[in-house]
MARTOR-755209 format. One line per field, with one value per atom (N, C-alpha, C, CB): x, y, z; atom name; residue number from 1. Coordinates in Angstrom, 1 decimal, padded with zeros to 4 digits. Atoms other than C-alpha are relative to their C-alpha. Glycine has a CB too. Layout:
px <- c(X, ...)
py <- c(Y, ...)
pz <- c(Z, ...)
site <- c(CA, ...)
pos <- c(NUM, ...)
END
This chain:
px <- c(001.1, -067.2, -000.6, -001.1, 000.6, -068.4, -001.4, 000.9, 001.4, -072.2, -000.4, -000.9, 000.5, -073.8, -001.5, 000.2, 001.4, -077.4, -000.5, -000.7, 000.6, -079.5, -001.5, 000.2, 001.5, -083.1, -000.5, -000.5, 000.6, -085.3, -001.4, 000.0, 001.3, -088.4, -000.6, 000.1, 000.7, -091.0, -000.4, -001.3, 000.3, -091.3, -001.2, 001.2, 001.2, -094.9, 000.0, -001.2, 000.0, -094.5, 000.8, 000.5, -000.9, -091.6, -000.2, 001.5, 000.2, -092.8, 001.3, -000.8, -001.3, -089.3, 000.3, 001.1, -000.5, -087.6, 001.2, 000.4, -001.1, -085.1, 000.8, -000.5, -001.0, -082.1, 000.8, 000.9, -000.8, -080.5, 001.1, -000.8, -001.2, -077.0, 000.6, 001.0, -000.7, -075.4, 001.3, -000.8, -001.2, -071.8, 000.5, 001.1, -000.6, -069.8, 000.8, 001.0, -000.7, -067.9, -001.0, 000.9, 001.1, -071.3, -000.2, 000.2, 000.3, -071.6, -001.4, 001.1, 001.3, -075.0, -000.1, -001.1, 000.1, -075.7, -001.4, 001.1, 001.3, -079.1, -000.1, -001.1, 000.0, -079.9, -001.5, 000.8, 001.3, -083.2, 000.0, -000.6, 000.1, -084.2, -001.4, 000.2, 001.2, -086.8, -000.5, 000.1, 000.5, -089.1, 000.8, -001.5, -000.8, -087.2, 001.3, 000.1, -001.3, -083.9, -000.1, 000.6, 000.2, -085.2, -000.2, -001.1, 000.3, -086.5, 001.2, -001.0, -001.2, -083.1, 001.0, 000.6, -001.0, -081.1, -000.3, 000.1, 000.4, -083.1, 000.5, -001.5, -000.5, -082.1, 001.5, -000.2, -001.4, -078.4, 000.2, 000.7, -000.1, -078.9, -000.3, -000.9, 000.4, -080.6, 001.0, -001.4, -001.0, -078.0, 001.2, 000.4, -001.2, -075.2, -000.3, 000.3, 000.4, -077.1, 000.0, -001.3, 000.2, -077.8, 001.3, -001.2, -001.2, -074.4, 001.2, 000.2, -001.3, -071.3, -000.1, 000.5, 000.1, -072.6, -000.5, -000.9, 000.4, -074.0, 001.1, -001.0, -001.2, -070.5, 000.6, 001.1, -000.7, -068.9, 001.4, 000.0, -001.4, -065.7, 001.0, 000.3, -001.0, -062.6, 000.3, 001.3, -000.3, -062.0, -001.1, 001.2, 001.1, -065.4, -001.2, -000.3, 001.3, -068.9, -001.0, -000.5, 001.0, -071.9, -000.6, -001.1, 000.6, -073.3, -001.5, 000.5, 001.4, -076.9, -000.6, -000.6, 000.6, -079.3, -000.3, -001.2, 000.4, -080.0, 001.1, -000.1, -001.0, -076.7, -000.4, 001.3, 000.3, -078.4, -000.5, -001.1, 000.4, -079.4, -001.5, 000.3, 001.4, -082.8, -000.7, -000.1, 000.8, -085.6, -000.8, -001.0, 000.8, -086.9, 000.6, -000.1, -000.7, -084.3, -000.2, 001.5, 000.2, -085.3, 001.3, -000.7, -001.2, -082.8, 000.4, -000.3, -000.6, -080.5, 000.7, 000.9, -000.6, -079.8, 000.6, -001.0, -000.6, -078.5, 001.5, -000.3, -001.4, -075.2, 000.7, 000.7, -000.6, -074.5, 000.6, -001.0, -000.6, -072.1, -000.5, 001.5, 000.5, -073.1, 001.1, -001.3, -001.1, -070.0, -000.4, 001.0, 000.5, -072.1, -001.1, -000.5, 001.1, -074.4, -001.2, -000.2, 001.2, -077.7, -001.1, -000.6, 001.0, -079.7, 000.3, 000.0, -000.3, -080.1, 000.5, -001.3, -000.4, -078.3, -001.1, 001.4, 001.0, -080.6, 000.7, -000.8, -000.7, -079.3, -000.4, -000.2, 000.3, -079.0, 000.9, 000.3, -000.8, -076.3, 000.5, 001.3, -000.4, -075.1, 001.1, -001.2, -001.0, -072.3, 000.0, 001.4, -000.1, -072.2, 001.3, -001.2, -001.3, -068.7, 000.2, 001.1, -000.3, -067.9, 001.4, -000.1, -001.3, -065.1, 000.3, -000.1, -000.4, -063.2, -000.7, 001.5, 000.5, -064.7, -001.0, -000.6, 000.5, -067.3, -000.7, -000.9, 000.7, -068.4, -000.3, 000.9, 000.2, -069.7, 000.0, -001.4, 000.0, -069.4, -001.2, 001.4, 001.1, -072.5, 000.4, -001.3, -000.2, -072.0, -001.3, 001.2, 001.1, -074.9, 000.4, -001.2, -000.4, -074.5, -000.8, 001.4, 000.5, -075.6, 000.9, -000.2, -000.8, -074.4, 001.1, -000.9, -001.2, -070.9, 000.0, 000.2, 000.1, -071.5, 000.2, -001.3, -000.2, -071.8, -000.3, -000.9, 000.3, -071.7, 000.4, 000.8, -000.3, -071.6, 000.3, -001.2, -000.3, -070.0, 000.0, 001.3, -000.1, -070.4, 000.1, -001.2, -000.2, -069.5, -001.1, 001.4, 001.1, -072.1, 000.5, -001.3, -000.1, -071.8, -001.4, 000.6, 001.3, -074.6, -001.1, 000.1, 001.0, -076.4, -000.5, 000.5, 000.3, -076.3, -000.8, 001.2, 000.8, -077.5, -001.4, 000.8, 001.4, -080.4, -000.8, 000.1, 000.7, -081.4, -000.4, 000.8, 000.2, -081.1, -001.2, 001.2, 001.0, -083.2, -001.4, 000.4, 001.2, -085.8, -000.6, 000.2, 000.5, -086.1, -000.6, 001.1, 000.5, -086.4, -001.3, 001.0, 001.2, -089.0, -001.2, 000.2, 001.1, -091.1, -000.5, 000.4, 000.3, -090.9, -000.7, 001.2, 000.7, -091.8, -001.4, 000.8, 001.4, -094.9, -000.8, 000.0, 000.7, -095.8, -000.2, 000.9, 000.2, -095.3, -001.1, 001.3, 001.1, -097.9, 000.4, -001.3, -000.5, -095.7, -000.4, 001.5, 000.3, -097.1, 001.2, -001.1, -001.3, -093.5, 000.2, 001.1, -000.2, -093.4, 001.5, -000.8, -001.5, -089.8, 000.3, 000.5, -000.3, -090.0, -000.1, -000.9, 000.2, -091.0, 001.0, -001.4, -001.0, -088.1, 001.1, 000.7, -001.0, -085.7, 001.4, 000.1, -001.3, -082.3, 001.0, 000.4, -001.0, -079.2, 000.4, 001.2, -000.5, -077.7, 000.9, 000.7, -000.9, -075.7, 001.3, 000.2, -001.2, -072.7, 001.2, 000.3, -001.3, -069.3, 001.0, 000.5, -001.0, -066.1, 000.1, 001.4, 000.0, -065.8, 000.8, 000.4, -000.8, -064.8, 000.8, -000.9, -000.8, -062.2, -000.7, 001.5, 000.7, -063.4, 000.1, 000.5, -000.2, -062.0, -000.9, 001.4, 000.8, -064.1, -001.5, 000.3, 001.4, -067.4, -000.4, -000.3, 000.4, -069.0, -001.2, -000.4, 001.2, -071.6, -001.3, 000.1, 001.3, -075.2, -000.7, -000.8, 000.6, -076.8, -001.5, 000.6, 001.5, -080.6, -000.6, -000.5)
py <- c(-000.4, -058.2, 001.3, -001.1, -001.2, -054.6, 000.1, 001.2, 000.0, -054.6, 001.5, -000.6, -001.3, -051.7, 000.0, 000.4, 000.1, -052.9, -001.4, 000.6, 001.2, -055.6, 000.1, -000.4, 000.1, -056.7, -001.4, 000.4, 001.3, -059.4, 000.1, -000.3, 000.0, -060.2, -001.4, 000.5, 001.3, -062.9, -000.5, 000.1, 000.6, -065.3, -001.0, -000.8, 000.8, -066.6, -001.3, 000.8, 001.2, -069.1, -001.1, 000.2, 000.9, -070.8, -000.1, 000.3, -000.1, -069.9, 000.1, -001.2, -000.2, -068.7, 001.5, -000.8, -001.4, -065.4, 000.0, 000.5, -000.2, -064.1, 001.1, 000.3, -001.0, -062.3, 000.4, -000.5, -000.4, -060.2, 001.0, 000.8, -000.7, -058.7, 000.7, -000.8, -000.7, -056.0, 000.6, 001.1, -000.5, -055.2, 001.3, -001.1, -001.2, -052.0, -000.3, 000.6, 000.4, -054.0, -000.4, -001.2, 000.2, -054.4, -001.5, 000.7, 001.4, -058.1, -000.3, -000.9, 000.3, -059.6, -001.5, 000.3, 001.4, -062.7, -000.1, -000.3, 000.2, -064.1, -001.3, -000.1, 001.2, -066.6, -000.2, 000.3, 000.4, -068.4, -000.5, -001.1, 000.4, -068.8, -000.6, 001.3, 000.7, -071.3, 000.4, -001.5, -000.2, -071.0, -000.7, -000.4, 000.8, -073.8, 000.7, -001.4, -000.6, -072.1, 001.3, 000.4, -001.2, -068.7, -000.3, 000.9, 000.4, -070.4, -000.4, -001.2, 000.4, -071.9, 001.2, -001.2, -001.1, -068.8, 001.2, 000.5, -001.2, -066.1, 000.1, 000.0, -000.2, -066.8, 000.3, -001.3, -000.3, -066.7, 001.4, -000.9, -001.4, -063.4, 001.0, 000.3, -000.9, -061.9, -000.1, -000.5, 000.2, -063.3, 000.9, -001.4, -000.8, -061.7, 001.5, -000.4, -001.4, -058.4, 000.5, 000.2, -000.5, -058.2, -000.2, -000.6, 000.2, -059.4, 000.6, -001.5, -000.4, -059.1, 001.4, -001.0, -001.2, -056.3, 001.2, -000.2, -001.1, -054.3, 000.7, -000.6, -000.6, -053.6, 001.1, -001.0, -001.0, -050.3, -000.5, 001.4, 000.3, -050.7, 000.7, 000.5, -000.5, -050.1, 001.5, -000.8, -001.4, -046.3, 000.8, 000.0, -000.8, -045.3, -000.1, -000.5, 000.1, -044.7, -000.7, 001.4, 000.6, -046.6, 001.0, -000.7, -000.9, -045.1, -000.1, -000.3, 000.1, -044.2, -000.8, 001.5, 000.9, -046.4, 000.9, -000.6, -000.8, -043.4, -000.1, 001.4, 000.2, -044.2, -001.1, -000.2, 001.2, -047.3, 000.5, -000.8, -000.4, -047.3, 000.3, -001.1, -000.4, -046.4, -001.2, 001.2, 001.0, -048.7, 000.5, -000.6, -000.6, -046.3, -000.2, 001.5, 000.1, -046.9, -001.4, 000.2, 001.3, -049.6, -000.7, 000.2, 000.8, -052.5, 000.3, -001.5, -000.3, -051.6, -001.2, 001.3, 001.2, -054.7, 000.2, -001.2, -000.3, -053.0, -000.3, 001.5, 000.2, -054.1, -000.7, 001.3, 000.8, -056.6, -001.3, -000.4, 001.3, -059.5, -001.0, 000.0, 001.0, -062.8, -001.1, -000.7, 000.9, -064.6, -001.4, 000.5, 001.3, -067.5, -000.5, 000.0, 000.3, -067.7, 000.7, -001.5, -000.8, -066.2, -000.7, 000.2, 000.7, -068.9, 000.2, -001.6, -000.2, -068.2, -001.3, 000.5, 001.2, -070.5, -000.3, 000.2, 000.4, -072.4, -000.2, -001.2, 000.1, -071.8, -001.3, 001.2, 001.2, -075.1, 000.0, -001.2, -000.1, -074.2, 001.5, -000.9, -001.3, -071.1, 000.0, 000.9, -000.2, -069.8, 001.4, -000.5, -001.4, -066.7, 000.1, 000.4, -000.1, -065.7, 001.5, -000.3, -001.3, -062.8, 000.5, 000.1, -000.6, -060.5, 001.2, 000.3, -001.3, -057.6, 001.1, 000.2, -001.2, -054.2, 000.7, -000.4, 001.3, -055.3, -000.2, -000.4, 000.4, -057.0, -001.5, 000.2, 001.4, -060.4, -000.4, -000.5, 000.5, -062.6, -001.0, -000.7, 000.9, -064.3, -000.8, 000.7, 000.8, -067.3, -000.8, -001.1, 000.7, -068.8, -000.8, 001.0, 000.9, -071.8, -001.2, -000.3, 001.2, -074.8, -001.1, -000.3, 001.0, -078.1, -000.4, -001.2, 000.3, -078.5, 000.5, -001.6, -000.6, -076.2, 001.5, -000.3, -001.5, -072.5, 000.6, 000.6, -000.7, -070.1, 001.4, -000.6, -001.5, -066.4, 000.3, 000.8, -000.5, -064.7, 001.5, -000.6, -001.4, -061.1, 000.5, 000.7, -000.6, -058.9, 001.0, 000.6, -000.9, -057.0, 000.8, -000.7, -000.7, -054.2, 000.0, 001.5, 000.0, -053.4, 000.6, 000.8, -000.7, -051.1, -000.9, 001.3, 000.9, -053.6, -001.2, -000.5, 001.1, -056.4, 000.4, -000.6, -000.5, -054.3, 000.1, 001.3, -000.2, -053.5, -001.4, 000.8, 001.4, -057.2, -000.6, -000.9, 000.6, -058.3, 000.6, 000.1, -000.7, -055.7, -000.4, 001.6, 000.5, -056.8, -001.4, 000.1, 001.3, -060.4, 000.0, -000.9, -000.1, -059.6, 000.4, 000.9, -000.5, -057.6, -000.9, 001.3, 000.9, -060.1, -001.3, -000.4, 001.2, -063.1, 000.4, -000.4, -000.4, -061.1, 000.0, 001.4, -000.1, -060.5, -001.4, 000.8, 001.4, -064.2, -000.7, -000.7, 000.7, -065.1, -001.4, 000.0, 001.3, -068.0, -000.5, 000.0, 000.3, -067.9, -000.5, -001.2, 000.3, -067.8, 001.1, -000.1, -001.1, -065.8, 000.2, -000.4, -000.2, -064.6, 000.4, 001.0, -000.5, -062.9, -001.1, 001.1, 001.1, -066.2, -001.1, -000.6, 001.1, -068.3, 000.2, 000.1, -000.1, -069.1, 000.3, -001.4, -000.4, -067.5, -001.1, 001.3, 000.9, -069.7, 000.3, -000.1, -000.2, -070.2, 001.2, -001.3, -001.1, -067.4, -000.3, 000.3, 000.2, -066.9, -000.2, 001.1, 000.2, -068.2, 000.9, -001.5, -000.8, -066.4, -000.2, -000.2, 000.1, -065.6, -001.1, 001.3, 001.1, -068.8, 000.5, -001.1, -000.2, -068.8, -000.6, -000.6, 000.5, -069.4, -001.5, 000.7, 001.5, -073.0, -000.7, -000.4, 000.6, -073.7, 000.0, 000.7, -000.2, -072.8, -000.9, 001.5, 000.9, -075.7, 000.7, -001.3, -000.5, -074.8, -000.5, -000.3, 000.4, -075.0, -000.5, 001.1, 000.6, -077.4, -000.1, -001.4, 000.0, -077.0, -000.9, 001.5)
pz <- c(000.8, 110.6, 000.6, -000.2, -000.6, 111.1, -000.6, -000.4, 000.4, 111.0, -000.2, 001.1, 000.3, 109.3, 000.2, -001.5, -000.1, 109.4, 000.4, -001.2, -000.4, 111.0, -000.3, 001.4, 000.1, 110.2, 000.4, -001.5, -000.3, 111.7, -000.5, 001.6, 000.6, 109.7, 000.1, -001.5, -000.1, 109.8, -001.4, 000.9, 001.2, 106.9, 000.3, -000.6, -000.3, 107.2, -000.7, -000.3, 000.9, 104.4, 000.7, -001.4, -000.6, 106.2, 001.5, -000.3, -001.5, 109.8, 000.7, 000.5, -000.6, 110.6, 000.0, -000.8, 000.0, 111.5, -001.0, 001.4, 000.9, 109.0, 000.5, -001.5, -000.5, 110.4, -001.2, 001.2, 001.1, 107.7, 000.5, -001.1, -000.4, 108.2, -001.2, 000.8, 001.1, 106.0, 000.7, -000.7, -000.6, 106.7, -000.6, 000.0, 000.5, 106.2, -001.3, 001.0, 001.2, 103.5, -001.1, 000.3, 000.9, 101.7, -000.3, -001.4, 000.1, 102.4, 000.7, 000.7, -000.5, 103.0, 000.5, -001.0, -000.5, 105.2, 000.6, 001.1, -000.5, 105.9, 000.8, -001.1, -000.9, 108.8, 000.3, 001.2, -000.4, 109.3, 001.4, -000.9, -001.4, 113.0, 000.2, 000.9, -000.3, 114.0, 001.4, -000.1, -001.3, 117.0, 001.1, 000.1, -001.0, 118.8, 000.2, -000.5, -000.1, 118.1, 000.8, -001.4, -000.8, 119.5, 001.4, -000.6, -001.4, 122.6, 000.7, 000.0, -000.7, 123.3, 000.0, -000.8, 000.0, 122.3, 000.9, -001.5, -000.7, 124.0, 001.4, 000.1, -001.3, 127.6, 000.0, 000.8, 000.0, 126.7, -000.5, -001.0, 000.4, 124.9, 001.1, -001.2, -001.1, 127.9, 001.1, 000.6, -001.0, 130.3, -000.4, 000.3, 000.5, 128.2, 000.1, -001.5, 000.0, 128.0, 001.4, -000.6, -001.3, 131.7, 000.9, 000.7, -000.9, 133.0, -000.7, 000.2, 000.6, 130.8, -000.8, -001.0, 000.7, 128.5, 000.8, -001.2, -000.9, 131.4, 000.6, 001.0, -000.6, 132.6, -000.9, 000.3, 000.9, 131.3, -000.4, 000.7, 000.4, 129.4, 001.0, -001.5, -000.9, 131.5, -000.4, 000.1, 000.2, 131.9, -000.7, -000.9, 000.6, 130.5, 000.8, -001.5, -000.7, 131.7, -000.9, 000.4, 000.8, 130.5, -000.9, 000.9, 001.0, 127.3, 000.1, -001.4, 000.0, 127.1, -001.2, 000.0, 001.0, 125.1, -001.3, 000.5, 001.1, 122.8, -001.1, 000.4, 001.0, 121.0, -001.0, 000.6, 000.8, 119.5, -001.4, 000.7, 001.4, 115.8, 000.0, -000.9, 000.2, 114.4, -000.6, -000.9, 000.6, 113.5, -001.2, 001.0, 001.0, 110.9, -001.4, 000.2, 001.3, 108.1, -000.6, 000.2, 000.7, 105.6, -000.2, -001.3, 000.3, 105.1, -001.4, 000.3, 001.3, 102.3, -000.6, 000.1, 000.5, 100.3, -001.4, 000.0, 001.3, 097.2, -000.1, -000.5, 000.3, 095.8, 001.1, -000.2, -001.0, 098.5, -000.6, 001.2, 000.4, 097.9, 001.0, -000.2, -000.9, 099.5, 000.2, -000.5, -000.1, 100.8, 000.5, 001.1, -000.4, 102.3, -001.0, 001.4, 001.0, 099.2, 000.2, 000.1, -000.1, 098.5, 000.8, -001.4, -000.8, 100.3, 001.5, -000.3, -001.4, 104.0, 000.7, 000.8, -000.8, 106.4, 001.1, 000.6, -001.0, 108.8, 001.3, -000.5, -001.3, 112.3, 000.8, 000.8, -000.8, 114.2, 001.3, -000.8, -001.2, 116.7, 000.2, -000.1, -000.4, 118.5, 001.0, 000.5, -001.1, 120.7, 000.3, -000.5, -000.5, 122.8, 000.8, 000.8, -000.7, 123.9, 000.6, -000.9, -000.6, 126.3, -000.5, 001.5, 000.5, 124.9, 000.9, -001.5, -000.7, 126.4, -000.7, 000.1, 000.6, 125.9, 000.8, -001.3, 000.2, 127.0, -001.3, 001.2, 001.2, 123.9, 000.1, -001.3, 000.1, 123.0, -001.4, 000.7, 001.3, 120.0, -000.1, -000.4, 000.3, 118.6, -001.3, -000.2, 001.2, 116.3, -000.2, 000.3, 000.5, 114.4, -001.1, -000.3, 001.1, 112.2, -000.2, 000.2, 000.3, 110.5, 000.6, -001.6, -000.6, 112.0, -001.0, 000.3, 000.7, 110.7, -001.4, 000.0, 001.4, 107.7, 000.2, -000.7, 000.0, 107.1, 001.4, -001.0, -001.2, 110.0, -000.1, 001.2, -000.1, 110.8, 001.4, -000.6, -001.3, 113.7, -000.1, 000.6, 000.0, 114.7, 001.5, -000.7, -001.3, 117.7, 000.3, 000.2, -000.4, 119.7, 001.2, 000.3, -001.2, 122.2, 000.6, -000.2, -000.7, 124.6, -000.9, 001.3, 000.9, 122.1, -001.1, -000.6, 001.1, 119.2, 000.6, -000.7, -000.6, 121.5, 000.4, 001.2, -000.3, 122.8, -001.3, 000.7, 001.3, 119.2, -000.5, -001.0, 000.5, 118.1, 000.9, 000.1, -000.8, 121.1, -000.2, 001.5, 000.2, 120.5, -001.3, 000.0, 001.2, 116.9, 000.1, -001.1, -000.2, 117.9, 000.7, 000.7, -000.8, 120.5, -000.8, 001.2, 000.8, 118.1, -001.1, -000.6, 001.1, 115.3, 000.5, -000.8, -000.6, 117.6, 000.3, 001.3, -000.3, 118.7, -001.3, 000.7, 001.3, 115.0, -000.5, -001.0, 000.5, 114.2, 000.8, 000.2, -000.8, 116.9, 000.3, -000.7, -000.4, 118.1, 001.3, -000.2, -001.4, 121.6, 000.7, 000.0, -000.6, 122.8, 001.0, -001.0, -001.0, 126.1, 000.4, 001.3, -000.2, 126.0, 001.4, -001.0, -001.4, 129.4, 001.0, 000.3, -000.9, 131.0, -000.1, -000.1, 000.2, 129.6, 001.1, -001.4, -001.1, 132.5, -000.6, 000.7, 000.4, 132.3, 000.4, 000.7, -000.4, 132.5, 001.4, -001.0, -001.4, 136.0, 000.0, 000.4, -000.3, 137.5, -000.7, 001.5, 000.7, 135.3, 000.9, -001.0, -000.6, 136.4, -000.6, 000.0, 000.7, 135.6, -001.5, 000.6, 001.5, 131.9, -000.5, -000.6, 000.5, 130.1, -001.2, -000.5, 001.2, 127.4, -001.2, 000.1, 001.1, 123.9, -000.2, -001.3, 000.2, 123.9, 001.0, 000.1, -001.0, 127.1, -000.3, 001.3, 000.3, 125.5, -001.1, -000.3, 001.1, 123.6, -000.7, 000.6, 000.7, 121.0, 000.6, -001.5, -000.4, 121.9, -001.2, 000.7, 001.1, 119.5, 000.2, -000.4, -000.2, 118.9, -001.0, -000.3)
site <- c(N, CA, C, CB, N, CA, C, CB, N, CA, C, CB, N, CA, C, CB, N, CA, C, CB, N, CA, C, CB, N, CA, C, CB, N, CA, C, CB, N, CA, C, CB, N, CA, C, CB, N, CA, C, CB, N, CA, C, CB, N, CA, C, CB, N, CA, C, CB, N, CA, C, CB, N, CA, C, CB, N, CA, C, CB, N, CA, C, CB, N, CA, C, CB, N, CA, C, CB, N, CA, C, CB, N, CA, C, CB, N, CA, C, CB, N, CA, C, CB, N, CA, C, CB, N, CA, C, CB, N, CA, C, CB, N, CA, C, CB, N, CA, C, CB, N, CA, C, CB, N, CA, C, CB, N, CA, C, CB, N, CA, C, CB, N, CA, C, CB, N, CA, C, CB, N, CA, C, CB, N, CA, C, CB, N, CA, C, CB, N, CA, C, CB, N, CA, C, CB, N, CA, C, CB, N, CA, C, CB, N, CA, C, CB, N, CA, C, CB, N, CA, C, CB, N, CA, C, CB, N, CA, C, CB, N, CA, C, CB, N, CA, C, CB, N, CA, C, CB, N, CA, C, CB, N, CA, C, CB, N, CA, C, CB, N, CA, C, CB, N, CA, C, CB, N, CA, C, CB, N, CA, C, CB, N, CA, C, CB, N, CA, C, CB, N, CA, C, CB, N, CA, C, CB, N, CA, C, CB, N, CA, C, CB, N, CA, C, CB, N, CA, C, CB, N, CA, C, CB, N, CA, C, CB, N, CA, C, CB, N, CA, C, CB, N, CA, C, CB, N, CA, C, CB, N, CA, C, CB, N, CA, C, CB, N, CA, C, CB, N, CA, C, CB, N, CA, C, CB, N, CA, C, CB, N, CA, C, CB, N, CA, C, CB, N, CA, C, CB, N, CA, C, CB, N, CA, C, CB, N, CA, C, CB, N, CA, C, CB, N, CA, C, CB, N, CA, C, CB, N, CA, C, CB, N, CA, C, CB, N, CA, C, CB, N, CA, C, CB, N, CA, C, CB, N, CA, C, CB, N, CA, C, CB, N, CA, C, CB, N, CA, C, CB, N, CA, C, CB, N, CA, C, CB, N, CA, C, CB, N, CA, C, CB, N, CA, C, CB, N, CA, C, CB, N, CA, C, CB, N, CA, C, CB, N, CA, C, CB, N, CA, C, CB, N, CA, C, CB, N, CA, C, CB, N, CA, C, CB, N, CA, C, CB, N, CA, C, CB, N, CA, C, CB, N, CA, C, CB, N, CA, C, CB, N, CA, C, CB, N, CA, C, CB, N, CA, C, CB, N, CA, C, CB, N, CA, C, CB, N, CA, C, CB, N, CA, C, CB, N, CA, C, CB, N, CA, C, CB, N, CA, C, CB, N, CA, C, CB, N, CA, C, CB, N, CA, C, CB, N, CA, C, CB, N, CA, C, CB, N, CA, C, CB, N, CA, C, CB, N, CA, C, CB, N, CA, C, CB, N, CA, C, CB, N, CA, C, CB, N, CA, C, CB, N, CA, C, CB, N, CA, C, CB, N, CA, C, CB, N, CA, C, CB, N, CA, C, CB, N, CA, C, CB, N, CA, C, CB, N, CA, C, CB, N, CA, C, CB, N, CA, C, CB, N, CA, C, CB, N, CA, C, CB, N, CA, C, CB, N, CA, C, CB, N, CA, C, CB, N, CA, C, CB, N, CA, C, CB, N, CA, C, CB, N, CA, C, CB, N, CA, C, CB, N, CA, C, CB, N, CA, C, CB, N, CA, C, CB, N, CA, C, CB, N, CA, C, CB, N, CA, C, CB, N, CA, C, CB, N, CA, C, CB, N, CA, C, CB, N, CA, C, CB, N, CA, C, CB, N, CA, C, CB, N, CA, C, CB)
pos <- c(1, 1, 1, 1, 2, 2, 2, 2, 3, 3, 3, 3, 4, 4, 4, 4, 5, 5, 5, 5, 6, 6, 6, 6, 7, 7, 7, 7, 8, 8, 8, 8, 9, 9, 9, 9, 10, 10, 10, 10, 11, 11, 11, 11, 12, 12, 12, 12, 13, 13, 13, 13, 14, 14, 14, 14, 15, 15, 15, 15, 16, 16, 16, 16, 17, 17, 17, 17, 18, 18, 18, 18, 19, 19, 19, 19, 20, 20, 20, 20, 21, 21, 21, 21, 22, 22, 22, 22, 23, 23, 23, 23, 24, 24, 24, 24, 25, 25, 25, 25, 26, 26, 26, 26, 27, 27, 27, 27, 28, 28, 28, 28, 29, 29, 29, 29, 30, 30, 30, 30, 31, 31, 31, 31, 32, 32, 32, 32, 33, 33, 33, 33, 34, 34, 34, 34, 35, 35, 35, 35, 36, 36, 36, 36, 37, 37, 37, 37, 38, 38, 38, 38, 39, 39, 39, 39, 40, 40, 40, 40, 41, 41, 41, 41, 42, 42, 42, 42, 43, 43, 43, 43, 44, 44, 44, 44, 45, 45, 45, 45, 46, 46, 46, 46, 47, 47, 47, 47, 48, 48, 48, 48, 49, 49, 49, 49, 50, 50, 50, 50, 51, 51, 51, 51, 52, 52, 52, 52, 53, 53, 53, 53, 54, 54, 54, 54, 55, 55, 55, 55, 56, 56, 56, 56, 57, 57, 57, 57, 58, 58, 58, 58, 59, 59, 59, 59, 60, 60, 60, 60, 61, 61, 61, 61, 62, 62, 62, 62, 63, 63, 63, 63, 64, 64, 64, 64, 65, 65, 65, 65, 66, 66, 66, 66, 67, 67, 67, 67, 68, 68, 68, 68, 69, 69, 69, 69, 70, 70, 70, 70, 71, 71, 71, 71, 72, 72, 72, 72, 73, 73, 73, 73, 74, 74, 74, 74, 75, 75, 75, 75, 76, 76, 76, 76, 77, 77, 77, 77, 78, 78, 78, 78, 79, 79, 79, 79, 80, 80, 80, 80, 81, 81, 81, 81, 82, 82, 82, 82, 83, 83, 83, 83, 84, 84, 84, 84, 85, 85, 85, 85, 86, 86, 86, 86, 87, 87, 87, 87, 88, 88, 88, 88, 89, 89, 89, 89, 90, 90, 90, 90, 91, 91, 91, 91, 92, 92, 92, 92, 93, 93, 93, 93, 94, 94, 94, 94, 95, 95, 95, 95, 96, 96, 96, 96, 97, 97, 97, 97, 98, 98, 98, 98, 99, 99, 99, 99, 100, 100, 100, 100, 101, 101, 101, 101, 102, 102, 102, 102, 103, 103, 103, 103, 104, 104, 104, 104, 105, 105, 105, 105, 106, 106, 106, 106, 107, 107, 107, 107, 108, 108, 108, 108, 109, 109, 109, 109, 110, 110, 110, 110, 111, 111, 111, 111, 112, 112, 112, 112, 113, 113, 113, 113, 114, 114, 114, 114, 115, 115, 115, 115, 116, 116, 116, 116, 117, 117, 117, 117, 118, 118, 118, 118, 119, 119, 119, 119, 120, 120, 120, 120, 121, 121, 121, 121, 122, 122, 122, 122, 123, 123, 123, 123, 124, 124, 124, 124, 125, 125, 125, 125, 126, 126, 126, 126, 127, 127, 127, 127, 128, 128, 128, 128, 129, 129, 129, 129, 130, 130, 130, 130, 131, 131, 131, 131, 132, 132, 132, 132, 133, 133, 133, 133, 134, 134, 134, 134, 135, 135, 135, 135, 136, 136, 136, 136, 137, 137, 137, 137, 138, 138, 138, 138, 139, 139, 139, 139, 140, 140, 140, 140, 141, 141, 141, 141, 142, 142, 142, 142, 143, 143, 143, 143, 144, 144, 144, 144, 145, 145, 145, 145, 146, 146, 146, 146, 147, 147, 147, 147, 148, 148, 148, 148, 149, 149, 149, 149, 150, 150, 150, 150, 151, 151, 151, 151, 152, 152, 152, 152, 153, 153, 153, 153, 154, 154, 154, 154, 155, 155, 155, 155, 156, 156, 156, 156, 157, 157, 157, 157, 158, 158, 158, 158, 159, 159, 159, 159, 160, 160, 160, 160, 161, 161, 161, 161, 162, 162, 162, 162, 163, 163, 163, 163, 164, 164, 164, 164, 165, 165, 165, 165, 166, 166, 166, 166, 167, 167, 167, 167, 168, 168, 168, 168)
END
């Protein structure tokens, strides 16, 4: 899935964050993220960002953060198809997998039901984390993201079959 646009917004009525993804193929996917889910997911995102994604790709130099997207462009939801349906999926489990590149794959899904997976480089992960951080602050969840403990020091990169899903 090639991501064209991401948005994280706060749904005050549901007291959840809404992650919206638009792909280059004009597919739209929406994922609801609870406070509990963000609290469990955040340390893994930070560990991936500061370890695996911090390494430059073989034969290249690290790219500057200025290559990241803009926060000024409104989310374009015109003419999107919805392969997982129009109702947002409620994320209950996640998986973060390191990939070569360096890239990582993020899987968010309902328990034994719909799921979405997408690949992130360092710039996309930084943008996603910045959107989550800003939206958590706007939601006034009293969730100190910087104080959440990071997972233990990573061991050698596991193979995808070695990584169990994190159920929340």
